[in-house]
C-alpha positions as CSV (number, residue, x, y, z in Angstrom):
1,M,0.0,0.0,0.0
2,K,2.9,2.4,0.9
3,K,4.5,1.6,-2.4
4,I,1.3,2.5,-4.3
5,I,0.9,5.8,-2.4
6,M,4.6,6.6,-3.0
7,S,4.2,5.8,-6.7
8,L,1.2,8.1,-7.0
9,F,3.1,10.9,-5.2
10,V,6.0,10.6,-7.6
11,A,3.7,10.6,-10.6
12,V,1.9,13.7,-9.4
13,S,5.2,15.5,-8.6
14,L,6.3,14.8,-12.1
15,V,3.2,16.3,-13.7
16,I,2.9,19.4,-11.6
17,P,6.2,21.1,-12.6
18,V,5.2,21.0,-16.2
19,S,2.3,23.4,-15.4
20,A,2.4,27.2,-15.3
21,A,4.5,27.0,-12.1
22,T,7.6,26.4,-14.2
23,Y,6.5,28.2,-17.3
24,D,9.3,30.5,-18.5
25,A,7.7,33.3,-20.4
26,S,11.0,34.9,-21.5
27,S,12.2,31.8,-23.2
28,R,8.9,31.7,-25.3
29,V,9.1,35.3,-26.6
30,T,11.2,34.4,-29.7
31,P,9.3,31.3,-30.9
32,V,5.9,32.9,-30.2
33,G,6.9,36.2,-31.8
34,E,8.2,34.4,-34.9
35,N,5.0,32.4,-35.2
36,M,3.0,35.6,-35.0
37,Y,5.0,37.2,-37.8
38,T,4.9,34.1,-40.0
39,K,1.1,33.4,-39.6
40,N,0.3,37.1,-40.3
41,G,2.5,37.2,-43.4
42,I,4.8,39.9,-42.0
43,P,8.4,40.0,-43.3
44,T,10.7,38.4,-40.8
45,T,14.1,39.2,-42.4
46,N,16.6,40.1,-39.7
47,V,13.8,40.5,-37.1
48,K,14.9,39.8,-33.5
49,F,13.0,39.6,-30.2
50,M,14.7,40.9,-27.1
51,V,13.5,40.7,-23.5
52,V,14.4,43.9,-21.5
53,S,14.0,45.1,-18.0
54,G,11.6,48.0,-17.2
55,S,9.9,50.0,-19.9
56,V,10.6,49.4,-23.6
57,D,11.4,51.6,-26.5
58,N,10.7,50.3,-30.0
59,S,11.1,53.7,-31.7
60,S,14.1,52.3,-33.6
61,Y,12.4,49.2,-34.9
62,A,12.5,50.4,-38.5
63,T,16.3,50.4,-38.5
64,N,17.2,47.7,-36.0
65,K,14.3,45.3,-36.6
66,T,14.3,44.4,-32.9
67,V,11.0,44.0,-30.9
68,N,11.7,44.8,-27.3
69,V,9.4,43.1,-24.8
70,S,9.4,44.0,-21.1
71,T,9.9,41.6,-18.3
72,N,7.4,43.7,-16.3
73,E,4.6,42.6,-18.7
74,L,5.9,39.0,-19.1
75,T,5.5,38.6,-15.3
76,F,1.8,38.3,-16.0
77,A,2.1,35.7,-18.8
78,G,1.5,32.1,-17.8
79,N,1.3,30.4,-21.2
80,D,1.9,31.0,-24.9
81,N,-1.4,32.7,-25.4
82,E,-0.5,35.3,-22.8
83,V,3.0,35.8,-24.2
84,A,1.4,36.4,-27.6
85,A,-0.8,39.0,-25.9
86,V,2.3,40.9,-24.6
87,I,4.1,40.7,-27.9
88,G,0.9,41.6,-29.8
89,N,0.5,44.8,-27.9
90,E,4.1,45.8,-28.7
91,L,3.6,45.0,-32.3
92,G,0.4,47.0,-32.3
93,H,2.4,50.0,-31.2
94,I,5.0,49.4,-33.8
95,I,2.6,48.8,-36.6
96,S,0.7,52.0,-35.7
97,G,4.0,53.9,-35.4
98,H,3.2,55.3,-32.0
99,A,6.8,55.4,-30.9
100,S,7.9,57.0,-34.2
101,K,5.5,60.0,-34.1
102,G,7.7,61.9,-31.8
103,K,10.7,61.5,-34.0
104,V,8.8,63.0,-37.0
105,V,7.6,66.0,-34.9
106,S,11.1,66.7,-33.6
107,L,12.6,66.5,-37.1
108,L,10.0,68.9,-38.4
109,Q,10.7,71.3,-35.6
110,S,14.4,71.2,-36.2
111,T,14.4,71.5,-40.0
112,T,11.4,73.8,-40.7
113,N,11.3,75.8,-37.5
114,T,7.6,74.7,-37.3
115,N,6.0,75.8,-34.0
116,V,4.1,72.9,-32.7
117,T,1.8,73.7,-29.8
118,H,2.0,71.7,-26.6
119,D,-1.4,70.1,-27.2
120,T,-0.5,69.0,-30.7
121,T,2.8,67.6,-29.5
122,A,1.0,65.7,-26.7
123,T,-1.2,64.1,-29.3
124,L,1.7,63.1,-31.6
125,V,4.6,62.2,-29.4
126,S,5.2,58.6,-28.4
127,N,3.4,57.8,-25.2
128,Y,2.7,54.1,-24.5
129,N,0.6,55.1,-21.5
130,N,-1.8,57.0,-23.6
131,T,-5.2,55.3,-23.4
132,K,-6.1,56.0,-27.0
133,E,-2.9,54.5,-28.3
134,E,-3.0,51.5,-26.0
135,K,-6.5,50.7,-27.2
136,E,-5.5,50.9,-30.8
137,A,-2.5,48.6,-30.1
138,D,-4.8,46.2,-28.3
139,I,-7.1,45.9,-31.2
140,I,-4.3,45.2,-33.6
141,A,-2.9,42.7,-31.1
142,V,-6.3,40.8,-31.1
143,D,-6.2,40.5,-34.9
144,L,-2.5,39.3,-34.9
145,M,-3.2,36.8,-32.2
146,V,-6.3,35.3,-33.9
147,N,-4.4,35.0,-37.2
148,A,-1.6,33.2,-35.5
149,G,-3.8,30.8,-33.7
150,Y,-3.7,32.3,-30.2
151,N,-6.7,33.0,-27.9
152,P,-7.2,36.8,-27.9
153,L,-9.0,36.7,-24.6
154,A,-5.5,36.2,-23.1
155,L,-4.9,39.9,-23.7
156,I,-7.7,40.6,-21.2
157,V,-6.3,38.2,-18.7
158,V,-2.8,39.7,-18.9
159,L,-4.2,43.2,-18.3
160,T,-6.5,42.2,-15.4
161,K,-3.8,40.2,-13.7
162,Q,-2.0,43.5,-13.0
163,T,-2.5,45.7,-10.0
164,G,-5.5,48.1,-10.4
165,T,-5.6,51.8,-9.6
166,Y,-7.1,53.0,-6.4
167,W,-10.0,54.4,-8.4
168,E,-10.7,51.0,-10.1
169,T,-10.6,49.4,-6.7
170,I,-13.1,51.9,-5.3
171,L,-15.4,51.2,-8.2
172,G,-15.0,47.5,-7.9
173,Q,-13.4,47.2,-11.4
174,P,-10.6,44.9,-12.4
175,A,-7.3,46.3,-13.4
176,N,-7.2,48.1,-16.7
177,A,-11.0,47.7,-16.9
178,D,-11.5,50.3,-19.7
179,R,-8.9,48.7,-22.0
180,A,-10.1,45.2,-21.1
181,L,-13.7,46.0,-21.9
182,N,-12.7,47.6,-25.2
183,I,-10.9,44.4,-26.2
184,Y,-13.9,42.3,-25.1
185,N,-16.3,44.4,-27.2
186,Y,-14.1,44.1,-30.2
187,I,-13.7,40.3,-29.9
188,S,-17.4,40.0,-29.4
189,Y,-17.9,41.9,-32.7
190,A,-15.1,40.4,-34.8
191,Y,-14.6,37.0,-33.3
192,P,-17.8,35.9,-31.5
193,A,-16.7,32.2,-31.5
194,K,-13.7,33.2,-29.3
195,I,-16.1,34.7,-26.7
196,K,-18.2,31.5,-26.8
197,A,-15.1,29.3,-26.3
198,G,-14.0,31.4,-23.3
199,Y,-10.8,31.3,-21.3
200,A,-10.4,29.1,-18.2
201,C,-9.0,31.2,-15.4
202,N,-10.2,33.1,-12.4
203,E,-9.0,36.5,-13.8
204,Y,-11.2,36.1,-16.8
205,R,-14.2,34.9,-14.8
206,T,-13.9,38.0,-12.5
207,F,-13.6,40.2,-15.5
208,L,-16.8,38.7,-17.0
209,T,-18.7,39.6,-13.9
210,Y,-17.8,43.2,-14.4
211,A,-18.2,43.2,-18.2
212,N,-21.6,41.6,-18.2
213,S,-23.0,44.2,-15.8
214,V,-21.7,47.0,-18.1
215,I,-22.9,45.3,-21.3
216,S,-26.4,44.6,-19.9
217,V,-26.9,48.3,-19.3
218,R,-25.7,49.1,-22.9
219,Q,-27.9,46.5,-24.4
220,Q,-31.0,48.3,-23.0
221,S,-30.3,51.2,-25.3
222,K,-30.5,50.7,-29.0
223,K,-28.6,54.0,-29.5
224,L,-25.7,52.7,-27.4
225,E,-25.7,49.3,-29.1
226,N,-25.6,51.0,-32.6
227,K,-22.7,53.2,-31.4
228,N,-20.8,50.2,-30.2
229,T,-21.3,48.4,-33.5
230,K,-20.1,51.3,-35.5
231,T,-17.1,51.7,-33.2
232,Q,-16.0,48.1,-33.6
233,A,-16.5,48.2,-37.4
234,K,-14.2,51.2,-37.4
235,N,-11.7,49.4,-35.2
236,K,-11.7,46.4,-37.5
237,K,-11.2,48.6,-40.6
238,N,-8.4,50.6,-39.0
239,S,-6.6,47.5,-37.7
240,T,-6.9,45.6,-41.1
241,N,-5.6,48.6,-43.0
242,K,-2.6,49.2,-40.8
243,I,-1.5,45.6,-40.8
244,A,-1.9,45.4,-44.6
245,K,0.1,48.6,-45.2
246,F,2.7,47.5,-42.7
247,K,3.3,44.4,-44.8
248,I,3.2,46.2,-48.1
249,R,5.9,48.6,-46.8
250,G,8.1,45.6,-45.9
251,G,7.6,45.9,-42.2
252,I,7.6,49.6,-41.3
253,S,4.8,51.9,-40.2
254,G,3.6,55.0,-42.0
255,W,5.3,57.2,-39.4
256,D,8.6,55.3,-39.9
257,A,8.3,55.8,-43.7
258,A,7.6,59.5,-43.2
259,Y,10.6,59.8,-40.9
260,G,12.8,58.1,-43.4
261,L,11.8,60.4,-46.2
262,L,12.1,63.6,-44.1
263,N,15.5,62.5,-42.6
264,G,16.8,61.6,-46.1
265,A,15.8,64.9,-47.5
266,N,17.4,66.7,-44.6
267,T,20.6,64.8,-45.0
268,M,20.9,65.7,-48.7
269,K,20.8,69.5,-47.9
């Protein structure tokens, strides 16, 4: 009997380490990233993936072809779907050229003496914490993930695993509630089968409790429902166009292309 119990203990101990407890997110960045590129038909020539500490800066992607991914974000990734979510968000920023806008503005200011107001600069400069830019990157991430065979709901999970603000806590909302709900609304519109399939973890279940309460209120208003449908259709069109143009340009954003032209013209003077 003791031998049987011991055998069962050994068998269980051999199975448990294979789970998320020993999952090394950093080691999965390159294979997951390469798969996302390949499945989305994005040029991979000389593309590298690098895990860095703290915040990331991908403003030089057009020249160094390096996708920097933060260990801070990978801390919340417990499987390949969630690693794809972290990478997808960074790619969303790169494809949109969020980190390149500031370079274009600075170059215009230095070469044309253009006076750019503070408000305009604030709208154009790279700012990964800007809610509008984060939401845009999230939507692109969803499309990239689905095309590559990953569950886009993982993006919601990664966001809600993080520590919420005091205000979110007071309101009883999960962390990054606004971004997470924006992602959920988009997936519901573009990939309803993914919503139906779900995502098995406590963070997602907690988020659903919050999301369902918000959505039930919206569904009582035809005006709000129509507005949401139009918003998601616009998001789909924007994401599809940006990904397509990114591929056509050989893997650079419109802002990167603009910077290259402006910088080239400036160098020739």
